[in-house]
C-alpha positions in Angstrom: 21.5 0.7 8.8 23.1 -0.3 5.6 23.2 1.6 2.4 23.8 0.0 -0.5 26.5 1.6 -3.0 26.9 -0.9 -6.0 29.6 -0.2 -8.9 30.6 2.8 -7.6 33.8 3.9 -8.7 34.5 6.8 -7.3 36.3 7.5 -3.8 33.7 8.6 -1.2 35.3 11.7 0.2 32.1 13.0 2.4 29.7 11.6 4.2 26.8 13.2 7.1 23.9 12.0 8.5 21.0 14.2 9.4 19.0 13.0 12.3 16.9 15.3 14.1 17.3 18.5 12.0 20.9 18.1 12.9 23.9 17.4 10.2 26.9 14.9 11.1 30.1 14.9 9.7 31.4 11.0 9.3 34.4 10.5 13.0 35.3 7.5 11.6 37.6 6.3 8.2 35.3 5.0 5.5 37.4 1.4 5.6 36.7 -2.3 5.0 35.4 -4.2 8.1 38.0 -6.2 8.2 40.4 -2.9 7.7 38.3 -0.9 10.5 38.5 -4.4 13.2 35.3 -4.1 13.1 33.7 -7.0 15.1 31.8 -9.8 13.0 29.0 -12.5 14.9 28.1 -15.2 12.9 25.3 -17.4 13.7 24.9 -20.2 12.3 21.0 -21.0 11.8 21.2 -25.1 11.0 17.9 -27.2 10.0 17.8 -30.0 12.5 15.2 -31.8 10.9 14.9 -35.6 9.3 15.2 -34.2 5.4 18.8 -32.9 6.3 21.2 -36.6 7.3 22.0 -36.9 3.6 23.7 -33.5 3.9 26.0 -33.6 6.9 29.2 -33.1 5.3 28.1 -30.0 3.5 26.8 -28.7 6.7 30.2 -29.5 8.4 32.4 -28.8 5.6 30.5 -25.6 5.4 31.3 -24.7 9.4 34.7 -26.0 8.9 35.5 -23.1 5.8 33.8 -20.5 7.3 36.0 -20.9 11.0 39.3 -21.0 8.9 38.4 -17.6 6.5 36.2 -15.5 9.0 39.4 -13.8 9.9 40.5 -11.7 13.2 37.7 -10.2 15.5 35.4 -12.6 14.3 32.8 -15.1 17.1 30.5 -17.8 16.3 26.8 -18.5 17.4 25.4 -22.2 16.4 22.0 -22.7 16.7 19.8 -25.0 15.3 16.1 -25.3 14.5 13.7 -27.5 14.1 10.2 -27.8 16.1 12.2 -24.7 17.7 14.9 -22.5 17.5 17.4 -23.3 19.7 21.0 -22.4 20.7 23.3 -24.7 20.9 26.7 -22.8 21.7 27.6 -19.4 22.6 31.2 -18.1 21.8 32.3 -20.6 19.9 35.9 -20.6 18.9 36.3 -21.0 15.6 38.6 -24.0 16.1 35.5 -25.3 17.6 33.2 -25.1 15.5 33.5 -28.4 13.2 33.6 -30.0 16.7 30.2 -28.4 17.4 28.3 -29.2 14.4 29.0 -32.8 14.4 26.8 -33.0 17.7 23.8 -31.9 15.6 21.7 -35.0 15.4 19.1 -34.3 12.2 16.2 -35.5 13.8 13.3 -33.8 14.1 10.3 -34.2 12.2 9.3 -30.5 12.2 10.5 -27.7 10.1 9.5 -24.9 11.4 12.0 -21.9 9.0 10.2 -19.0 9.1 9.4 -18.9 12.8 13.0 -19.8 13.5 14.2 -17.2 11.4 12.4 -14.6 13.0 13.2 -15.9 16.5 16.9 -15.8 15.6 16.1 -12.1 14.8 14.6 -12.1 18.6 18.0 -13.4 20.0 20.2 -11.2 18.1 18.0 -7.8 19.1 18.7 -8.8 22.9 21.8 -9.2 22.5 24.3 -5.8 23.5 26.1 -4.8 20.4 29.5 -4.2 20.2 31.1 -1.1 18.6 29.7 -1.3 14.7 29.5 -4.7 15.2 28.7 -6.8 11.9 25.7 -8.9 12.5 25.2 -12.2 10.2 23.0 -15.1 10.2 23.5 -18.0 8.1 20.7 -20.7 7.4 22.0 -23.7 6.0 18.7 -25.7 4.8 17.0 -27.4 2.4 14.7 -25.1 2.0 11.7 -27.0 3.0 9.1 -26.1 5.3 7.2 -28.0 7.2 5.5 -26.3 10.3 1.9 -27.7 10.8 0.6 -24.6 13.0 1.6 -22.5 10.0 4.1 -20.1 11.3 5.1 -16.8 10.5 3.7 -15.8 7.2 6.3 -15.5 4.4 5.9 -11.6 3.7 5.8 -10.6 7.2 9.1 -12.5 7.3 10.2 -10.2 4.3 9.1 -7.4 5.8 11.5 -7.9 8.8 14.4 -8.9 7.1 14.7 -6.5 5.2 14.5 -3.7 8.2 16.7 -6.2 10.6 20.4 -5.0 11.5 21.0 -8.8 10.8 22.3 -9.4 7.5 20.8 -12.7 6.3 22.6 -15.7 4.2 21.2 -18.6 3.0 23.3 -22.0 2.2 20.8 -24.2 -0.2 21.4 -27.7 0.3 19.3 -30.1 -2.0 17.4 -30.1 -5.6 14.4 -28.4 -4.5 14.4 -25.6 -6.4 10.9 -23.6 -5.0 12.2 -24.0 -1.5 15.5 -22.9 -2.2 14.6 -19.8 -4.1 11.9 -18.4 -1.2 15.1 -19.1 0.9 17.1 -16.9 -1.3 14.3 -14.4 -1.9 14.7 -13.8 2.4 18.5 -13.4 2.1 18.0 -11.0 -1.3 15.3 -9.0 1.2 18.1 -8.8 4.1 21.1 -7.2 1.3 22.7 -10.7 2.0 24.0 -13.7 -0.2 22.3 -16.5 -1.0 23.9 -19.9 -2.7 22.5 -23.2 -3.4 26.1 -25.7 -2.7 26.5 -29.1 -3.0 29.7 -31.5 -1.8 31.9 -29.5 -4.4 31.3 -26.0 -4.0 30.1 -25.6 -0.3 34.0 -25.2 1.1 34.3 -22.1 -1.8 30.9 -20.9 -0.9 31.8 -19.9 2.6 35.2 -18.5 1.4 33.4 -16.1 -0.8 30.2 -15.3 2.2 33.3 -14.7 4.1 35.2 -12.7 1.9 32.1 -10.8 0.9 31.1 -9.7 4.4 34.5 -8.5 5.6 34.5 -6.6 2.2 31.6 -4.4 3.2 32.8 -0.8 3.9 32.2 0.7 7.0 31.9 3.9 9.0 30.5 6.0 12.0 29.1 8.9 13.1 28.9 10.4 16.7 25.3 11.8 18.0 26.6 12.0 21.0 25.2 15.6 21.2 22.1 14.7 20.0 18.7 15.8 22.6 15.7 13.7 21.3 12.9 12.1 24.1 13.5 8.4 22.0 10.9 6.7 20.0 11.6 6.9 16.1 13.4 9.2 14.2 14.4 9.5 10.3 17.8 9.4 9.3 19.3 10.3 5.7 22.7 9.6 5.0 24.5 10.8 2.0 27.5 10.2 0.6 29.7 12.3 -1.9 32.5 12.4 -4.1 34.6 16.2 -4.4 31.3 17.5 -4.1 29.2 15.7 -6.2 26.5 13.4 -4.3 27.4 9.4 -4.7 24.3 8.2 -2.7 21.7 9.2 -0.4 19.3 6.8 1.9 16.7 7.1 4.2 15.7 5.2 7.3 14.0 4.7 10.4 15.9 4.3 13.7 
């Protein structure tokens, strides 16, 4: 679960989770993703439609910059969408990512953007999680959807990304402001970062995204003594500083 603690300038001295009527203290230090060596998985979801060839350079520059900035314990998955979501390569070494991006044809006539994001979330949910692995999806697109079948309703997708354990980011290309704003709202609902880029700013955007993700704080709770029959439970997570409550969040798990 993700908790937003923006503009907090006091050191966190206590973190606890309440679940099933019991309280659990944090068993891990509160550290940044990079300090803790937390694994980070990046799924690059690239728009493969025929409106994208003009942005090939930006897409390739972004991938190269992100691969160079990602840091240790980072793995990449490359996927595309147009008519359908398709995984092109898994466990891509950072140095091989730019070459993989060069193979994308950008020739599909259908752009099922919303459906593809939902299918990418399905794909992530089937993957076993490694420790406190941070899962990030980056959509690279001009944001223009063309789905003759209608696809996943936008409000339904908004709700899904906001509840997902995947952090959705978006890289907006081109000048269709309405389409880019729509894509940006999905990233915002997920707690992710939306950036509209051009050839001059795209590499910097990748560095910013890598630093943003690596700077997130992570901690863990040992729930192994908890007995449950499964199903859905309410979890409450609280952070305090010298006895003063800083933040409390609740989620269904």
